[in-house]
GUVEX-87403 format. One record per atom (N, C-alpha, C): z, y, x. Coordinates in pm, whole numbers, plus 32768, in hexadecimal, padded with zeros to 4 digits. Example, Ala and Ser with C-alpha at 12.3 -4.5 7.8 and 13.67 -1.06 7.14 Angstrom:
2
830C7DC78527830C7E3E84CE830C7EB6852882C47F1F850582CA7F96855783138003850A
This chain:
327
49B5BF04ED5C49A8BEACECE84A32BE87ECB34A41BE8CEC304AC1BE6CEBF34AD4BDD4EBED4B47BDA6EC1D4B64BD18EC1A4B7FBCEBEB8B4B4DBC76EB694B61BC3DEAE54BF0BC08EADC4C43BC3AEA7F4CCDBC0AEA754CD6BB73EA5D4C74BB3CEA154C76BAACE9FA4C60BA5DEA7B4C06BA8DEAD14BF0BA4BEB524C6EBA52EBA84CB2BAC3EBA54D2FBAD1EBF04D97BA6DEBBE4DA0BA5DEB3A4DFFB9FDEB014DDEB96EEB2B4D5FB94CEB304D38B8C5EB5A4D5DB8AAEBEA4D40B90BEC404D63B8FBECCE4DFAB8F1ECDD4E43B943EC934ED5B93FEC994F0BB8B7EC6C4ECBB87BEC074EF6B7F8EBD74EE3B78EEC434E73B796EC8D4E59B736ECFA4EBFB748ED6A4ED8B7C5ED914F39B7E0EDFD4FC4B7B3EDD34FEAB7D1ED58506FB7A9ED27507DB711ED245013B6CBECF85019B639ECF45021B5FEED804FE5B640EDE24FEBB610EE6C5075B626EEA950ADB69BEE905130B6BCEECA51A4B686EE775193B685EDF451FDB658ED9B51C1B603ED2C5199B589ED4E515EB532ECE751C3B50BEC7D5193B4F8EC0551E9B4CFEB96520AB43BEBA55287B41CEBC652B2B392EBDC532EB374EB89534CB2F3EB7D53C4B2C9EB3753C7B2F9EAA8543DB329EA7E544EB359E9F653F9B3D3E9D953EAB42AEA3E5396B4A1EA2B5305B479EA1A52DAB414EA665251B3E3EA585239B3A9E9CD529DB35FE99A5291B328E9135287B398E8AB52D5B404E8C152D1B475E8645248B4B9E8675212B4CFE8DF518EB50EE8EA5124B4B6E8AB512EB432E8C350CEB3D6E88850D5B3D8E7F05151B3DDE7BB5162B3E3E72A512BB464E6F05147B4D4E7355111B555E7085079B555E70B5040B515E7734FB0B50CE77B4F75B4B9E70A4FB7B44AE6EC4F8AB3F4E67E4F90B43EE5F84FFFB483E5E1500DB4D0E5664FAAB544E5614F95B583E5D54F37B5F2E5DB4EAAB5C7E5BA4E80B554E5F14DFAB521E5D54DEEB4F9E5434E57B4B7E50E4E54B491E4814E48B50CE4274E93B576E4484E8AB5F1E3F94E02B631E4094DC8B626E4804D41B65BE4974CDDB618E43B4CE7B593E42F4C8BB54AE3D74CA6B56DE3454D25B57FE3214D46B5A3E2974D0AB62BE2744D1AB68DE2CE4CE9B714E2B24C51B718E2A94C0EB6CFE3024B7CB6CEE2FC4B4BB67FE2824B98B619E25B4B76B5D2E1E14B85B62CE1674BEEB680E1694C04B6DCE0FA4B9FB74EE0F94B6DB774E16F4B0FB7E4E1764A81B7BCE14E4A60B73BE15849D8B70DE13D49CDB6D5E0B04962B6F8E06C494DB6C2DFE6491DB631DFEF4940B5DCDF8E4910B551DF8F4878B546DF944833B5A7DF5747A1B5A4DF5A476DB5B3DFE947B1B607E039478AB619E0C547A1B599E114480CB552E0F64829B4D4E13A47BEB46EE11C4795B463E0A1472DB403E07C46AAB424E0C3468EB4A6E0D34615B4CDE11B461DB4A2E1AC4697B4A9E1E746A9B47DE2724691B3E8E28346B9B399E22046A5B308E2294612B2E2E22545C0B333E1E54534B310E1D144DBB335E2494512B377E2AE44C2B3A6E31F44B1B336E3854461B2D2E35F4452B25BE3B3440FB27BE43843B3B2DBE43B436FB2FCE4B843D1B333E51F4429B38CE4F3448EB3C4E54C44EDB358E57E451BB302E524457AB29AE54B453AB236E5AB44BDB211E5924478B1B4E5EC4467B1F1E6764449B273E67A4438B2B8E6FA44BBB2B9E749452BB2D7E70645ABB2DEE74C45D8B253E77A45CEB1EFE72245F8B167E74745A0B12FE7B7451EB152E7B544C7B127E82144F0B166E8A54519B1E4E8A14549B227E91A45C7B1E3E94E4624B1C2E8F346A4B189E91A4698B0FEE954464AB0A8E9124649B01BE93745CBAFEBE97F4567B042E98E44EDB01BE9D744D8B075EA5144D4B0FAEA3A44BDB155EAA9452CB14EEB1145A8B154EAE64619B152EB444617B0D7EB9E460AB05DEB674605AFE7EBC04592AFECEC23451FB025EBFA44ACB02FEC5444C9B090ECC6450AB100ECA74527B166ED0C457EB12FED7D45E2B0DCED5B4641B0AEEDC14611B033EE0D45A7AFF1EDE0457AAF77EE244554AF8BEEB74513AFFBEEDC44F2B00DEF6B4569B00AEFC945E2B01FEF974658B01DEFEE4672AF92F0264638AF2CEFEB4644AEA5F021460AAE9BF0AE45ABAEF3F0CD4566AEEEF14D45B0AF39F1BC461BAF80F1994666AFCDF1FC46B5AF6DF25646AAAF79F2DA46F3AF20F335478BAF2CF32347D0AEBEF33B4862AEBDF32D48A5AF1AF3904863AF38F3FF489CAF93F46148A1B023F42D484EB041F3CB484CB0C7F39048A0B0CCF3114892B067F2BC48DDB063F23F4916AFD7F22B499BAFCBF21F49D8AF46F20C49A0AF00F190498FAE7CF1954958AE32F12149A6AE48F0A14A2CAE52F0AB4A7AAE68F0314A5CAEF0EFF24A3EAF52F0444A1BAFD6F00F4993AFD0EFCC4934AF88F00648B2AF74EFC748C4AF2DEF41491AAEC7EF404936AE7FEEC4496EAEDDEE5A49C2AF3BEE8549F9AF9DEE28498FAFF5EDEA492CB01DEE3748BFB06FEE004868B01DEDA14850AF9DEDC34803AF47ED69484DAF37ECE548D1AF2AECEB4921AF1DEC724921AF9FEC234928B010EC684921B092EC2648A2B09EEBD24833B068EC0647B4B076EBC247AAB02EEB3D47FDAFC7EB2647F2AF78EAAB485FAF9AEA4548AEB001EA604919B026EA0448E4B075E98C4929B070E91A4901B0C1E8A74925B153E8BB48F8B1A6E8604912B236E86649A3B253E84149D6B2C1E8784A5BB2F1E8504A55B326E7C24AC6B320E77C4AC7B34AE6EF4AFCB3D8E6E04B7AB3EDE7024BBAB46DE6E34B77B4E2E72C4B5CB4D2E7AF4B21B541E7F94A91B55BE7CC4A45B4F2E7AA49BCB506E77A49BAB55CE6FC4A14B53DE6A04A17B587E6224A50B613E6354AB8B61EE6884AF4B6A1E6A04A90B6FFE6E14A45B6CFE74549E4B724E788496EB746E72D4943B6E5E6DC48D7B700E67D4902B76CE61A497FB763E5EC49B1B7C8E58F49BCB850E5D349EEB853E64F49FDB8D0E6984975B913E6AF490EB8C0E6C94888B8F5E6E5483BB913E6654878B8FAE5EF4839B912E56D47C1B8B7E55847D5B838E57A476DB7D5E568477FB785E4E9473AB714E4E1473BB6BFE46B47B6B663E4714825B693E43B48A3B647E441489BB5C4E3F24863B5C1E378485BB541E3304811B4D5E38047A3B4FBE3C04758B49AE41047ABB46EE48847F6B4CBE4C5484AB4A8E53748B8B447E50E48F4B45FE499495CB404E4674923B379E45248B2B372E40B4875B2EFE3EE484DB2A7E46E4811B2F1E4CB47DBB2B0E5424847B285E5A348A9B2DBE5BE4911B2B7E61E4967B245E5EB4984B246E56949D1B1D7E530497EB156E53548FDB15FE51148A8B0E9E5164895B0B5E5A2488BB111E604487CB0E8E68F48F2B094E6BD496BB0BCE69649E1B070E6C049EBAFEAE67949C3AFE6E5FA49C5AF67E5B24960AF07E5F048E4AF39E606487FAEE6E64648A6AEC4E6D648E7AF25E719490BAF12E7A4496DAEA1E7BB49C1AE86E7564A20AE18E76349D8AD93E776495FAD89E742490FAD10E75248A5AD20E7C04865AD96E7C447F9ADAAE824482AADB2E8B4489AADF5E8CB48CAAE06E95448E9AD80E9974938AD26E958494DACA3E99748CBAC55E9A8486EAC64E94847EFAC1DE954479FAC52E9CB4799ACD6E9DA4751AD10EA4A4795ACF0EACF4819ACEAEACE4861ACC3EB48483AAC35EB714833ABDBEB10480FAB51EB2D477FAB45EB5E4727AB9FEB2E469AAB99EB55467FABE0EBDA46C3AC50EBF046A3ACA5EC624709ACA0ECD34782AC72ECB447EEAC76ED174831ABEEED1C484FABC0ED93489AAB44EDA4492EAB66EDA9496EAB6CED3249FBAB93ED2C4A59AB21ED4C4A2AAAA6ED364A80AA33ED504AF3AA28ECF14AE7AA65EC7B4B54AA63EC1A4B26AA1DEB9C4B7DA9D0EB654B59A989EAEB4BBFA99AEA7E4C13AA00EA894C7BAA15EA264C40AA46E9A34C7CAA1DE9364C4EAA48E8B24C92AACBE88B4C4AAB20E8434C80ABA1E8194CAAAB9AE7874D16ABDEE76A4D44ABEAE6E14CFBAC60E6A24C86AC47E6664C36ACB3E62F4C7BACF9E5BB4CC7ACADE56D4D0EACEBE4FE4D71AD53E52D4DBBAD32E5984E1DAD90E5CF4DD6AE09E60B4D64ADF1E64E4D1BAE5EE68E4CDEAEBCE6284CB4AE87E5B54C79AED9E54D4CE2AF28E4FE4D5CAEF8E4FE4DC3AF33E4A94DDDAFC5E4CB4DEFAFE4E54C4E12B06CE5724DA7B0D3E54E4D26B0BBE56D4CC2B11DE5424CBFB132E4AC4CD1B0C6E4604CCFB0D4E3CE4D45B125E39C4DBCB109E3D04E35B14DE3A14E3DB1DDE3D34E14B1F4E4504E25B276E48E4DB0B2D5E4754D3AB29EE4584CC4B2F3E44D4C85B2EFE3C24C5CB278E3984C13B26FE31A4C6CB289E2A14CE8B257E2A34D42B26EE2324D60B303E21E4D89B34EE2894D9EB3DEE2754D21B427E2454CACB3FEE2794C2FB43FE24F4C16B424E1BA4C30B3A9E18D4C20B388E1004C80B3D5E0A94CFDB3E3E0D64D5FB432E08B4D35B4C4E0844CFAB4F5E0F24CC8B57EE0F24C58B58FE08C4C01B52AE0804B96B52FE01D4BCFB53BDF8F4C3CB4F1DF764C7BB4F8DEF34CB8B582DED94CE2B5C4DF454D21B648DF374CBCB6BBDF3E4C3DB69BDF4A4BD6B703DF5B4BD6B766DEE74BE6B736DE6E4BDEB78EDDFA4C4BB7F9DDFB4CBAB7DEDE414D29B83FDE474D27B890DEC94CFDB853DF384D06B896DFBA4C7FB8C3DFF04C11B892DFB74B8DB8B0DFED4B70B944DFF64B89B98EDF8B4B6EBA1EDF8B4BC3BA68DFF04C43BA45DFF84C9DBA86E0584C6FBA71E0E74C4BB9F4E10A4C20B9D6E1924B99BA15E1B34B44BA23E1504AC4BA66E1664AD9BAF8E1894B3CBB37E14A4B59BBC4E1684BA5BBD4E1EA4BE2BB6AE21D4C32BB71E2994BF5BB1CE3074B73BB2EE3204B30BAE0E3864B68BAFDE4134B8DBB7BE42C4BC5BB9EE4AE4C49BB55E4C64C99BB4BE45E4D19BB04E46B4D01BA71E4884CA1BA35E4454C82B9A9E45C4C4BB994E4E84BFAB9F3E5194BC5B9EAE5A04C35B9F2E6084C96BA4AE5F24D08BA53E64E4D59B9D3E6504D65B995E5DB4DAEB915E5D64D62B8AAE6234CDCB8A5E6144C8AB847E65F4CA4B855E6F54CA4B8D0E7254CB7B8E9E7B44D43B8BFE7E14DA8B8D8E78D4E30B8B2E7B04E3DB81BE7BF4DFDB7D2E7644E00B73FE76C4DBBB70EE7EA4D4CB74EE8104D04B726E8884D59B73EE9044D9DB7AEE90B4DF5B7C8E97E4E63B75FE9864E9AB739E9144F01B6D1E9124EC7B64AE93E4E4AB62CE9144E09B5B0E93E4DF5B5AFE9D64DCDB621EA0E4DB9B62BEA9F4E3CB60DEAE84EA8B64DEABC4F28B638EAFF4F56B5A8EAF34F4CB56FEA7C4F78B4E5EA664F24B483EAB64E9EB493EAAF4E44B435EAF44E54B43FEB8A4E5EB4B9EBBF4E6BB4C9EC4F4EF4B499EC7F4F5BB4A9EC2D4FDFB474EC514FDBB3DCEC5F4F98B39AEC034F8CB308EC0B4F3FB2DEEC874ED6B328ECA94E87B308ED1F4ED9B31AED9E4F26B386EDA54F7AB39EEE1A4FE4B332EE265021B30DEDB65086B2A2EDB8504AB21CEDDF4FCAB206EDBD4F87B188EDE04F5CB184EE714F7AB1EFEEBD4F5AB1F0EF4B4ED3B22CEF6A4EAAB290EF1D4E27B2CDEF304E14B2FDEFBF4E7BB33AEFFB4E6FB373F0804E91B310F0EF4EB5B295F0CB4EDBB232F1304E72B1C6F1454E15B1B9F0E84DB4B14CF0EF4D51B160F1614D21B1DAF1714CBDB1F8F1D64CE7B270F22A4CB7B278F2A74CCBB2F3F2F44C7FB365F2B34C99B3DEF2E14C5BB453F2A54BC3B44BF2AC4B8DB41AF31C4AFBB411F32B4AC0B3B0F2C54AFFB33AF2B54ACEB2D9F2544ADDB30BF1C64B49B352F1AE4B60B38BF12A4AF5B3F4F10A4ACFB442F1704A68B4A8F15D49E1B468F13E49C2B3F8F1824944B3B2F1664942B37EF0D649B1B33FF0AD49B9B309F02649B0B379EFBE49F6B3E8EFD649F2B458EF794966B495EF744923B49CEFE7489BB4D1EFEB483AB47AEF9C4849B3F6EFA847F4B39AEF5D480DB3A8EEC7488CB3B2EEA048ACB3C4EE11486DB443EDDB4877B4AFEE29483CB52EEDFE47A5B525EDF34765B4E2EE5546D4B4D2EE5346A8B481EDD946ECB414EDBE46CBB3C1ED4946D8B413ECC94745B45FECBE475CB4B0EC4646EEB518EC3546C7B55AECA1465EB5C1EC9945D8B583EC7245BAB50BECA7453CB4C8EC844539B4AAEBEE45A8B478EBBA45ACB454EB2C45A6B4D0EAD445ECB53BEAFC45E5B5B8EAAE4556B5EDEAAB4512B5EAEB1F4487B618EB23442EB5BFEACC4443B53BEAD343F2B4DFEA844406B4F6E9EF4484B502E9C3449EB514E934446CB59BE9024479B602E9564447B685E92E43B0B685E91D436AB654E98542D7B650E98042A7B5EFE91542E8B57CE90D42BFB518E8AC42CEB549E81D433EB58DE8004354B5C1E77942E9B626E75342C3B678E7B2425DB6DEE79441D3B6A0E78641B5B639E7D64134B5F4E7C9412AB5ACE743419CB57BE710419DB538E68F419BB59AE61B41A7B61CE63941A5B681E5D04227B68AE5834297B662E5C14317B669E57C4346B6FAE5734396B717E50F43CCB79DE4FF4430B7BBE56E4456B83AE57944B8B861E5DF453DB818E5C94567B80CE54B45E4B7C8E52E45DEB734E556456BB6F5E53C455BB669E5634555B65BE5FB4515B6BAE63D450FB6B9E6D0459CB6BCE70A45F2B711E6D3467CB71CE70546C4B697E6F446B5B658E68046F5B5D6E66A46C0B56FE6CC463DB570E6E54602B510E7424635B525E7CF4641B5A2E7F9466FB5C0E88146FFB591E8964757B5B0E83747E4B592E84C4808B501E82E47CAB4C5E7CB47E6B438E7AF479FB3DEE8154727B404E83F46DBB3B1E89B470DB3B4E929474FB422E951477AB42FE9DD4809B400E9F54853B3E1E98C48DFB3BCE99B48F1B325E9B2495CB302E9F84988B278EA074A1DB271E9E84A47B207E9A44ACFB200E96F4B31B1C5E9D44B90B217E9FE4BFEB1E6EA524C5EB192EA004C74B1BAE9834CD3B173E92C4CA6B0E4E9124C22B0CFE9074BEEB048E8F44BD9B002E97A4BAEB04FE9DF4B8BB014EA5F4BFEAFD5EAAA4C72B017EAAD4CE3AFE0EAF84D1BAF60EABA4D36AF5CEA354D66AEDEE9FB4D02AE6BEA0B4C82AE86E9F94C1DAE1DEA0B4C19ADEEEA9C4C28AE4CEAF94C26AE27EB874C99ADCAEBA94D0DADE1EB6B4D80AD8BEB864D68ACFBEB5A4D0FACEAEAF74CECAC64EAC84C79AC2AEB1A4C0FAC7BEB2A4B96AC49EB6B4BA8AC31EC004BFFAC80EC404C12AC74ECD04CA1AC4DECF14CDDABFEEC9B4D68ABD2ECAF4D75AB87ED334DD7ABAEED834DF0AB6AEE024D9CAB9AEE754D41ABF9EE5F4CEEAC2DEECB4D43AC7CEF2D4D36AC5DEFAE4D88ACA0F0134D63AD34F0214CE7AD54F0044CBBADDFF00F4CB7AE27EF8B4D12AE04EF304D0FAE3DEEA84D18AED6EEAB4D6EAF0CEF014D7DAF9EEF074CFCAFE3EF2B4CADAFA8EF854C2EAFE4EFAB4BC4AFCEEF3F4BCFAF5FEEF64B6FAF44EE8A4B7AAFADEE1B4BF4AFD4EDFB4C06B035ED8E4C01B0C5EDBE4BF5B0DBEE414BEFB164EE744B7BB1B4EE3A4AFFB17EEE344A93B1CDEDF84AADB1F5ED684AF1B19FED1C4B11B1C2EC914B6FB23BEC8E4BD6B237ECE24C38B2A3ECE34BF7B326ED114BA5B31FED7B4B64B398EDAD4B00B3CEED484AADB376ED124A48B3A2ECB24A89B3E0EC384AF9B3A8EC0E4B3EB3DDEB994B69B46EEBAF4BA0B48BEC264BCBB513EC424B54B572EC4C4AEAB544EC904A75B599ECA64A2DB5B4EC224A20B54EEBCD49DAB562EB4E4A25B5C2EAF44AA9B5C3EAFC4AF7B61FEAAA4AE8B6AEEADE4AF2B6BEEB624AE9B744EB9B4A5EB780EB8749F4B738EBAF496DB76CEBA04945B774EB0C4972B711EABE4951B712EA30498DB78AE9E94A06B7AEEA0E4A46B821E9CE49FEB8A2E9F149D6B8AFEA6F498CB927EA984906B92EEA4F48C0B8BBEA44483FB8B8EA00484EB8D7E96B48B8B8A0E92D48CFB8BBE89F48EAB94FE8884936B98AE8E34952BA19E8D948D0BA6AE8E34877BA3FE93D47F8BA86E95047A1BA79E8D34799BA02E89A474CB9EFE81F4780BA4DE7B14805BA55E7A5483FBAA7E73A4825BB3BE7504823BB66E7CE4813BBF4E7EB4782BC22E7E84726BBC9E810469ABBF3E8194654BBF5E7934675BB98E73A463ABB99E6B645B2BB57E6B24577BB4DE63C44F8BB07E6294484BB3FE679448BBBC1E69E4417BBFBE6E04400BBC1E76B446ABB87E7AB445ABB4EE831443BBABAE829447FBA73E7CF446EB9E1E7C64411B9BAE75543B0BA0FE7384355B9F4E6C842FBB97EE6E742EBB925E6864297B8B0E6994213B8C3E65241ADB872E676412DB87EE6324139B85FE59E40E0B892E55140E5B878E4C040C3B7E7E4A540FBB7B4E43B40DFB72AE413404DB71CE3EA4017B6A5E4063F8BB68DE3E03F81B681E349
């Protein structure tokens, strides 16, 4: 069997981040390149999509309700049984980390990049992932207060938290929409080039995200056995949600493109939102490193498995992922 070059690049990015993580000035450079790369990704997809297609994405309330329900209802339910695990098997702070993982909003850049790579409904992915993070700024602290005893009462600067997604994601996408009349035809003819750019940005995201996790002490928080248990749980949760979104989308009669958006937006959790919020919600917690461990692990696993799944969707075509006809 021929190895997928994209899979090799992803594995290489993880190994490189483990052996040579981006730190200091180099880390700042990689982070800046990643930010610019994601902004350009949103600009190009904004330029490639017609405004009429975007408006159609906004009107798909059934798809958006399904994805948001998966993110903020199904996920918290899935992780609740971990409360029953004895402390001798799983430390309480690690359980707390999984409970916190369950109430986080969806990731933005990777959700949209994977949806685009898999040839799914990109407008719906843009609307839903951005909306998930906006709602998540309010819903996540509320769910933490209802489901988790964080012991934190610090106030969040919502304006500051909203600024980065708007400037880095929505603004470039809007500028791309304005440039559609000039660039739309060119990008439509160069879909392979745009797909290669999507993959390049994802590899850069993997290296940057894994570098931050390694620098945060990913390999020092738990022994290898505990790390394997946590990674196994993250993988199991991700597979359950992917199966649920796939089956659920088909039962609802959603199109293949909508199914792809549901799978990738519904199964993602945001590290970019999760870590800053955790610093506020769990300020002063002695086990902070273990609390954020599930977020860091899940982030790496969702990118790796998500990229492989997106590649499979793109290669198999509609004949494999065909959904039932609409009623």
